[in-house]
N, C-alpha and C positions, 0 to 999 in steps of 0.2 A: 957229656952223654959219654962214660965210660963205653957202658955198653954197646954205640953205634960208634966208637972209634977203634974196638977190640974184636968187631970181626969182621973175619976175611972174607967172610961175601959178598963185601958192600966191596969190597977192593974195583971189584967190578964196572963201580959207576963210574970212577974216579974218571976225570975229562971227558963224559958223558954230557949234553944236554939235555936238564927234563924241564920242560914245563909244568906247572903244578894251579890250576883254575882253584880261583878263592884262596891265591895264597898268603894271600893277607890279616886272615881268621886270625883263631889260636889255633888250630888243627892245624891247618895250612904251615901258618909260619912255621912255627916246631918240625913239621915234615921239609921245611926251606931248610932250617940251619941244621941241620938234621943230614939232610943230602952235602949241606957244603964244606961238614963236618968231616961225609966221606968222600970229599974231592968231586963233587959234581957241581957242574955249573946251573944254582935253578934259578928259570926264571917265570916271573910271579905274574899276574892275569888277575884282576881287581879291582872291583868295583871301591870299594873301601869306604863304603853307606852303609854295611849292617849295624852300625852303632850309632844313637844319640848322640854318642858323645867319644873323641876321641882316642882312636887305641893303637892304632898305625905304629908311634910311637913304644908304646911299650910290650907291644907284642914283638919290636924291635927286629920287623920284616929286613927296611931295609940296609940295616948290618950285615946280613949273612943271604941277600939275593945277589947274582951275577947280574940282573936286571928286573926296573920293576915297569908292569905297561900299567899304567890306571883304564882298564876298561872291560868292556861286560861281556860274558860269552853265546849273549845274542849276538854281539854284531860280527857276522860271517868273516868280514873280511881281517881281523883285525885276528880272528880265531883261526884262519888259516894259516895267514902270514906266519904267524908262532909256530902251529904243530908242523908246518913245512921243516923250519930249522929246530926240530925237537927230538932226541933220540928217544926220549921216551917221554909220558905224561899221567900224572895224578890231577883226577879230575874232581878238585873239591870242590867245586863253587857250585853253591846252592842256597833259596831262601830256607834256610835251614833253624826256626822255630818251629815248633807243633800250630801252638797258637796263630802266630803270625799269619802260617798258610791257612789256619781256618777261618779266620777272620776275612780274608781274602786272596781266594783261591783263582783268583786271574795270572796276581802276581809269581804267584807257586806256579803255577804252568807255566809262563811265561820265562821264568830261571830255572828251573828241574824238569822242566819237558825241552820246549823251544830248543836251551841256551846248549840243552847234553847233546838235542838233534844235533845242533850246529859244531859240539866239538866232535862228535862221533863223524859227521860228514867233511869234518877237517882232515882227524886221524884216519880215514877210510885211506884218501887223496895222497898224505903223508908218508915219508918213510919210516913214521913210529914203530916200536920195536913193540914194545906196552905198552897199554891202559891200563890203568889202575881206579876204577869206579869206584869212588868211596858210596855205600850203601847205608841202611841203620839197622839196628835191631829191630826198629819200630815196624818193619815189613810184617814177621812176624803175629802181629797184636795180640790180643788176649790167649792164657790157655787157660785150662775149664776154671770156673769159680770154685777154689777154695785149694788150691794148690799153687805150689811154685815151680811153673814149668823149665829143663835145662829145653833152652829151644835150641835142634840142631839144622846144621844147611840145606836139608832134604825135605822138611817135614812141609804141608802145605799152607803156605802161607791167607792170611787173613784179617790187613790191613784197615786198624779201625780210623785212623785221620788221613785228611788231603798229602799233607808232608808225608806223610808212609805209602799214598799210592802214587803218590808222584818217584819216591825212589826205587817202589817196585817198579812200574815203569823203565824207570830208565833202567835196570838190570834187563829186563827182557830185550832192553832194547841194541845194549850192546851186544847181547851174545846173539840179535839178527841182524846186526850191523856188522862186523868185525871180524864174522870167521872168513870167510870168503880175501880177505884182502890185507891178508897176511900181515897185520899187527896181532897180537896175541893180547889178551886181556884175562887182569882177573878182578875179582867184584870182594872189596872186602864190605864185608857190617858193623858197623861200628854199635859200640855197649854206648855207658854214661860213659860221657868222655869230662872232666871235671881236671884242675890244674892251673896251678898259679901263671901267669897274672888273668885268668877270666873274669869277668865282669858279665852280672845280668841283661838284660836287656827289662824294658818296663812292660809289664804285659805278657807276659813270656809265664810259661810252669814249667820252661828249661833250666838249668845249668844251678841245678839245688844248691851247690857245696858256694856256690857265690852268694844268692841269692840267700842262704840262711846266715855265713860267716857274717858278710855285711850287715845283713839286718842286726845279728847278735852286736859288731863292732858299733854301730848307729845306736843301738839301745833299743830296738825293735824287737817286735814278737818275731818268732818264727812260724812263719804259715807251716803249716802239714793239709795239705789239700785231699780230702778224704780220708779226716784223719793221719794218717803218713802209712798204713799199710802197704801200697802198691812194693813192689818188689825190682831193685834194677842192681845192674850190675856195672860196676864202676870201676873206670878204666884209664889211671893216669892217663895225660896228654903224650906223659914223654914213650910213655909204653906203645899206645895209637900212635903214634909216629915212627917207630921204632921196625914196628910190624909192616906200616902202608909203604918204606922203602924197602923190607926184604919183599915185598910182593911183585915190584918193580925186577926184582933178579932173579928169584925161587926157579926153578923151571919146572918141578911138580906144579905150579900153582896156575900155570896156564889151562888156563878157561876151565878153572876154579871157582870157589864162592867159597869165601873165612869168610869166621865169627872171630872177630876181635874181645873178645872181653878175659874176662879173669875166671871165668866157670864157677864164681862166690855171690852167692845170694846176699842182700844187705835190703831190710825196706826203710822206707825213706824214713822213718820216725826215729831206728837205728844209726841212720847217717848224721839225723839232726842230732843227738844226742851225742853223737862222737864230738860234734860243734860247739853244743851245749855247754862241755866239761871244759871246754877252755875260755868259759866265759860265765862269770859264776853270777851273773843275773838276767844270765838268760830264760825269757818266759816260749812257753809253747800258746798256739792259736790255734783252733783245728777248722778249717772252710772247705768248702764242696768243693767236689771233683770237676776239674773243668772237661769243659769237649776234647774227646780225642788220648786224654790222660787213659795212656795203656794204666793194664794189672800191673802187667812186667812178669819178667821171668830172668832167669840169665842161662850164659853160654857154653853149649858144645864146646869143650876145648881141643879136643881129641885132633879136627884136620888141622887148628895153628900150629900145635904143635907135631904133629906129622907131615907137613909139604912145609912151612913156614922154617919147624925149629925153632919157634917164639916164643915164648913162656913171659908174663909179665913179670917185674923187678919190683914193684913200687905198692904196697899196700897199700888197701883205705885208709887205715888210720898210718899210716903215715903220710898218705899225698894230703892227707885232711890238715894235719899237724902242718906240713908246709903250707900248704895254704894260707892257712890262719897265721900264721909266724912270715907269709909274708905279708899280709895286711896288717898286721899289724905296725910294719916299719915302713906300709907304704900308705901313707891313715890318706893319702887324696884318691885313692884309687875308687871308694868308696863314690861313685858320680850322684850330685845335690839332688838329683830327680827323685834318687830312692827314700831319702829323708823327708821327702814329703808323704805322709801315711797315705794320704788319701791316690797315691797312684801303686801303692802294692798289691791292686787285685792282682793274682791269679800266678802269686811268686810260689816260688819252691817246693814242685812233685818233681 
C-alpha cells in the first residue's frame, strides 16, 4: 500500500484510535490495514457471520487491528463503550447484499437502520471528532433507459432496492443527528467494489468479479443477468480504502457527500470478457435480471478529486488480472457450494 504510506495527510492519524464497524469484511479489513499502515490503532466491531464459509483469516483483520470485538452494531452498550474510546469512526457495518436485503427486509432494517441509529446515538454522545458513513451508489437508482448516466452527488435520488433505501435513510439520519453534536461527518458513496481476496455469497448478484472468476475457475458458465448490459463503475478495494481514510482527515469533506468511483463505465459483459480472456474454455449463459439490480451508471468524480485529492490508482484490467492471479494461486478460495450448479442462481450481475 505505497499510496497510503507516502500520503503526508494521513500522518495526523498516527496514534489515534479509529473504530471501524464492519471491520471484518473485505472493505473494512482493508481500511483497518491502511489505518495500521498510517500509524492508527484500529478497533474492529464485527459479527463475522456475513459469509457461510470462513473468511476472517483470509481478510487478515486480526493481523492489522489493535483490537477485535465480536459483536453487533445493534448492541447499544457495546457500541457506546467502543465509541467513548474512539477518536473517529468509520461506520461500514451493514447487511450489504442487494439480493439478501430483498429476501429479508426485516434483517436489512435491523442491521442497516436500527444498527446505524445505535452508532449515531453513541457517536453523538462521545468525544468523536469525525464519523465517515459508508453509503452506496445504489441510492442513485437507474438513469433514463437507453442512457449511461454519470451520477453526481447533488442529483435527485431514486433507490430501487431495499438495500439502497436503507443506505439513503442512513445518509439522511447522519445529517439529522450529528450536526449539533460536535462530531463532524462525511458520507462516502461507494461504487462497485472488487479485489482480492473477495469471495461471493450464495444467492447474491453482487460481487461480479469473484462470481465470474470463480465460476470460470470451476469450469462453470459465467452468468450474464439481463444479458450483461448493466453498467458498473468498478473500484478496487485498495483505492476504496484509501479514499475512506482520507475522508477521516480531509478538512474540506466535513458535512459533504463524496462519490468514490473511477469515473469509467464498464458493462457487465465487458467485465466478463476481461475475465474470460484469462480462461480459454470460459463460456457465457444469459439469465433474467434479478429484482433490485440497477441498470447502473458511473461516478462523477470531481468532488473526490477536489475535496479529497483522491484518484484511483488501479485500472480495471490490472485489478482483474490481480484477482485472477490471486485465485489461480489460491484454488481453495473457491467455496464448495459454488461448484454445485443448482446453487448458482442469481450470480454475477
